[in-house]
C-alpha positions in Angstrom: -39.0 26.8 -46.7 -35.5 27.9 -44.8 -37.1 27.5 -41.8 -38.6 24.0 -42.0 -35.2 22.8 -43.1 -33.2 24.5 -40.7 -36.0 23.0 -37.8 -35.3 19.7 -39.7 -31.6 19.8 -39.1 -31.8 20.8 -35.7 -34.0 17.7 -34.6 -32.1 15.5 -37.0 -28.9 16.9 -34.9 -30.5 16.2 -31.8 -31.7 13.0 -32.8 -28.2 12.2 -33.3 -26.8 13.7 -30.3 -29.7 11.4 -28.2 -28.5 8.1 -30.2 -25.0 8.5 -29.3 -25.3 9.2 -26.2 -26.9 6.0 -26.0 -25.0 4.1 -27.8 -22.1 5.7 -24.8 -24.3 4.8 -22.2 -24.1 1.1 -23.7 -20.5 1.0 -23.9 -20.2 2.1 -20.4 -22.5 -0.5 -19.1 -20.5 -3.1 -20.3 -17.1 -1.6 -18.5 -16.3 -2.1 -15.1 -15.6 1.3 -13.5 -12.7 1.2 -10.7 -12.7 4.7 -8.8 -9.0 5.0 -7.6 -8.3 7.5 -4.7 -4.3 8.2 -4.3 -2.1 11.0 -3.4 -0.8 12.1 -6.7 0.5 15.6 -5.2 2.3 16.6 -2.3 4.7 15.1 0.1 3.3 11.2 -0.6 2.9 11.8 -3.9 6.0 9.1 -4.3 3.5 6.2 -3.3 0.7 7.5 -5.5 2.9 8.0 -8.6 4.5 4.2 -7.7 1.2 2.6 -7.3 -0.6 4.1 -10.3 2.5 2.9 -12.5 1.6 -0.4 -11.4 -2.2 -0.4 -11.7 -2.1 1.0 -14.9 0.6 -1.8 -16.7 -2.1 -4.2 -14.7 -5.2 -2.8 -16.9 -2.7 -2.6 -20.2 -4.7 -3.0 -23.3 -8.1 -4.2 -21.0 -10.8 -1.6 -22.6 -13.6 -3.7 -20.6 -12.5 -1.6 -17.5 -12.8 2.4 -17.2 -10.1 3.6 -14.6 -10.3 6.8 -12.8 -8.1 8.4 -10.6 -8.9 11.0 -7.9 -6.0 12.8 -6.2 -6.3 12.6 -2.1 -3.2 14.9 -1.5 -2.5 12.4 1.1 -5.4 14.3 3.3 -8.4 12.8 4.6 -10.8 15.9 3.6 -9.5 15.4 0.5 -9.8 11.6 0.4 -13.6 12.2 1.2 -14.5 14.3 -1.3 -12.7 12.2 -4.3 -14.8 9.4 -2.9 -18.2 11.6 -3.3 -17.2 12.6 -6.7 -16.5 9.1 -7.7 -19.8 8.2 -7.0 -21.7 10.7 -8.1 -20.0 10.8 -11.4 -19.4 7.1 -12.2 -21.1 5.2 -9.5 -17.9 2.7 -9.4 -17.9 -1.0 -9.5 -14.7 -1.1 -7.1 -12.7 1.8 -5.4 -9.1 1.9 -4.0 -7.9 3.7 -1.9 -4.0 4.6 -0.6 -2.4 6.9 2.1 -5.1 8.7 3.7 -9.0 8.8 4.8 -9.2 5.3 5.4 -11.2 5.0 8.3 -13.7 8.4 6.8 -14.3 5.9 3.8 -15.4 2.8 5.6 -18.5 3.7 6.7 -19.2 5.5 3.2 -18.3 2.4 1.2 -20.2 0.4 3.0 -23.5 2.1 2.9 -22.7 2.5 -0.8 -22.3 -1.4 -0.6 -19.3 -0.5 -3.2 -16.0 -3.0 -2.4 -13.3 -0.8 -1.3 -9.7 -2.4 -1.4 -7.5 -0.4 1.0 -3.7 -0.2 0.2 -0.6 1.5 1.9 -2.8 1.4 4.9 -1.5 -1.1 8.1 -3.3 0.0 10.8 -5.1 -2.7 13.3 -8.2 -4.7 11.8 -9.5 -2.1 9.0 -11.0 -4.9 6.8 -13.2 -6.5 10.1 -14.7 -3.1 10.0 -17.2 -3.6 7.4 -18.6 -6.2 4.7 -17.7 -4.4 1.6 -13.8 -3.3 3.3 -10.6 -5.4 2.0 -7.4 -4.4 2.5 -3.9 -5.8 0.1 -1.2 -4.4 2.3 1.2 -5.1 4.9 -0.9 -5.1 8.5 0.7 -4.1 11.8 -2.0 -7.0 13.4 0.5 -9.7 11.2 3.9 -7.7 10.6 4.8 -6.3 13.9 4.5 -9.6 16.3 6.7 -11.5 13.8 9.4 -9.1 14.2 9.1 -8.8 17.7 9.2 -12.4 18.3 12.1 -12.7 15.9 14.3 -9.7 18.0 13.5 -11.6 21.3 13.7 -15.3 20.6 16.2 -15.4 17.9 18.4 -12.5 18.2 17.8 -12.3 22.1 17.7 -8.9 22.2 17.0 -7.5 25.8 16.1 -3.8 25.3 14.7 -2.1 22.5 13.6 1.2 22.1 11.0 2.3 19.5 10.6 5.4 17.3 7.3 6.0 15.2 5.4 8.2 12.9 2.3 9.2 15.0 -0.6 8.3 12.9 -2.6 5.2 13.3 -0.4 3.3 11.0 2.7 4.4 13.4 0.6 4.2 16.8 -0.5 0.4 15.9 2.8 -0.6 14.9 4.4 0.6 18.4 1.2 -0.5 20.1 1.5 -4.4 18.7 5.3 -4.7 18.8 5.4 -3.3 22.1 3.0 -5.7 23.6 4.6 -8.8 22.0 7.9 -7.8 22.7 7.4 -7.3 26.5 5.2 -10.3 26.4 8.1 -12.4 25.6 10.2 -10.9 28.6 11.8 -7.8 26.5 12.1 -4.1 27.9 11.1 -1.3 26.2 13.0 1.0 27.1 12.0 4.6 25.3 9.1 5.1 22.6 9.5 8.7 20.8 7.5 9.7 17.9 7.6 12.0 15.1 5.0 13.6 12.6 5.2 13.9 8.9 6.7 17.5 9.1 9.8 16.1 10.9 13.0 15.8 8.4 15.9 16.1 11.5 15.5 13.0 13.9 19.1 13.7 15.7 17.0 14.8 18.7 14.9 12.1 19.1 18.1 9.4 18.5 20.3 11.4 21.0 18.0 10.4 23.5 18.4 7.0 22.4 21.5 7.1 22.4 22.1 7.8 26.1 19.7 4.7 27.0 21.7 2.5 24.7 19.3 0.0 23.8 19.9 -3.4 22.2 18.0 -2.3 19.7 16.3 0.2 17.8 12.2 -0.2 16.5 12.1 2.1 13.3 8.0 2.9 12.1 7.4 5.0 9.1 7.6 5.5 5.6 10.7 4.5 3.6 12.2 8.2 2.9 11.8 8.9 6.3 13.4 5.3 7.6 16.4 6.3 5.2 16.9 9.4 6.7 16.9 8.3 10.3 19.3 5.3 8.9 21.9 8.4 8.1 21.5 9.8 10.9 21.8 6.8 13.3 25.2 6.3 11.7 26.4 9.8 11.6 25.7 9.9 15.5 27.5 6.6 15.9 25.1 4.6 17.4 25.3 1.2 17.4 22.1 -0.7 18.3 20.5 -3.4 16.2 18.1 -1.4 13.8 15.1 -3.2 12.9 12.4 -1.6 10.6 9.7 -2.1 8.0 9.7 -3.8 4.6 9.3 -0.8 2.9 12.9 0.0 3.4 14.1 -3.5 1.7 13.5 -2.4 -1.6 16.3 -1.6 -4.6 15.3 1.9 -4.6 15.5 2.6 -0.8 18.7 0.8 -0.1 20.7 2.7 -2.8 19.2 6.1 -1.6 20.4 5.0 2.1 23.6 3.9 1.0 26.2 1.8 3.8 23.7 3.1 6.1 21.2 0.7 6.0 24.0 -2.4 6.6 22.9 -4.8 8.7 19.1 -3.6 9.0 16.6 -6.4 9.9 13.0 -6.0 8.5 9.8 -8.2 8.2 9.1 -8.4 4.4 7.4 -10.0 1.6 8.9 -14.1 1.5 9.6 -13.5 -2.4 13.0 -13.1 -3.4 12.6 -10.0 -5.7 10.1 -9.9 -7.9 9.4 -11.5 -10.5 11.3 -11.8 -13.6 8.3 -11.3 -15.9 6.9 -8.6 -14.0 10.7 -6.7 -14.2 10.9 -7.0 -17.4 7.7 -5.9 -18.2 7.8 -2.6 -15.9 11.5 -1.9 -17.3 10.3 -2.0 -21.1 7.1 0.5 -20.3 8.6 2.7 -17.8 12.3 2.2 -18.1 12.9 1.8 -14.6 12.8 -0.9 -11.5 9.4 -1.5 -10.0 9.2 -0.2 -6.7 7.8 -1.6 -3.9 4.0 0.2 -4.1 4.3 -0.4 -8.0 4.2 -4.4 -7.3 1.1 -4.0 -4.7 -0.8 -1.7 -7.1 -0.2 -4.6 -10.2 -1.7 -7.2 -7.6 -4.3 -5.1 -7.1 -5.4 -4.9 -10.7 -5.1 -8.2 -11.7 -7.1 -9.5 -8.5 -9.8 -7.2 -9.6 -9.9 -7.9 -13.1 -10.2 -11.8 -11.9 -12.7 -10.8 -9.6 -14.7 -9.1 -12.5 -14.9 -12.2 -14.6 -18.1 -13.2 -16.2 -20.1 -10.7 -13.8 -18.8 -7.3 -13.5 -21.7 -6.6 -10.9 -20.7 -5.1 -7.5 -22.0 -8.0 -5.6 -20.3 -11.1 -7.5 -16.6 -9.0 -6.9 -17.1 -8.7 -3.2 -17.8 -12.0 -3.0 -14.8 -13.3 -5.6 -12.5 -10.9 -3.4 -13.6 -12.5 -0.3 -13.1 -16.0 -1.6 -9.6 -15.0 -3.1 -7.3 -18.0 -2.0 -3.9 -18.8 -3.6 -3.9 -15.8 -5.9 -0.4 -15.7 -7.3 1.0 -11.9 -7.1 3.8 -9.9 -7.0 3.8 -10.3 -3.1 3.6 -13.7 -3.0 0.6 -16.4 -2.8 -2.1 -14.7 -1.3 -5.6 -15.5 -0.1 -8.4 -13.4 2.1 -9.1 -14.0 5.4 -12.5 -14.1 6.9 -12.9 -10.4 7.2 -11.2 -9.4 3.9 -7.4 -9.5 4.5 -5.4 -10.5 2.0 -2.8 -12.3 4.0 0.9 -11.4 2.4 3.2 -14.1 3.5 6.0 -12.3 5.4 9.6 -13.3 6.2 12.5 -11.5 8.4 15.4 -10.1 6.0 18.4 -8.7 6.3 20.1 -5.9 4.3 23.9 -7.2 3.8 26.4 -5.8 1.7 23.4 -3.9 -0.4 21.5 -7.1 -1.2 18.1 -8.6 0.6 18.9 -12.0 2.8 15.9 -14.4 3.3 16.3 -15.3 6.6 14.1 -18.2 5.7 15.2 -19.3 2.2 18.6 -18.1 2.9 18.6 -16.7 -0.4 19.5 -13.0 -1.5 17.9 -10.5 -4.0 19.1 -7.5 -5.4 15.4 -6.0 -5.3 
């Protein structure tokens, strides 16, 4: 009798677990699974952590989305491993990837027919490599020609030296900037490169100081640019400095101090972050939003909009490709035919610790 009772209890438990599992699957089926691969540890963790804050804020209180993070540690092999983990475990409806392994992930996403949104990646032509590939970030194709043209046509600089980080992002910026500047009659006097393991750039800068160019174009991440600007000041180099929009942020300006004075960048045309976003961010994290958090928030809101009424991958892909006049932190965004989310860019100048927009003629603090 006891054995029968015991077996009955076991059967009931098994049935309960089965019903619960089915119920859980049904709940998850109603969710949109978002896989996110970011550098959450290692040298580039500051990018991943900042972007994560923006993404989390975008999906705050949205229980219809299941957000799964994987740490690529800024490494291509780990990015690929993270991608497979997401596909095998969660079968995500969309994947966001930033800072490592983009070229390796593109064929995987294409094969799986999973929309892949690249960010923190400025290498040339990435969205054109597949039907499921998108990008929300500044691109060498749009960014480098604009500031090269401004340097030559508006600032009347004749000679420029280029310093770039030696990866695909840096190479593309260097090549496109140099090509545009030379096509306009300017002269690239020297080109120097550095790696992510380098923190002292004085030997490169001393060579450039000897060339005495009219300008120096710096391509790298914000902490690299900040260190270079401080070393440029220490070495007494007086050439006009031009750089990327990642340096035109409140945190970067405060970190770099007066060494950033007079630097020109190509950055989002917005005159600072939208006040409602800044307020919401500060209430949540007790700090100002960083450059990457704003982009993470925009990507999150873009996905939410694309998944309205239909959460299937193909529907999301079509909506992303048809993005038009999306109001984001970075401005009014529309996708081009390849899936490049085109962000309006304006030349800006850092002056008196503020960011001056040469187009709108307005100043902003962040």
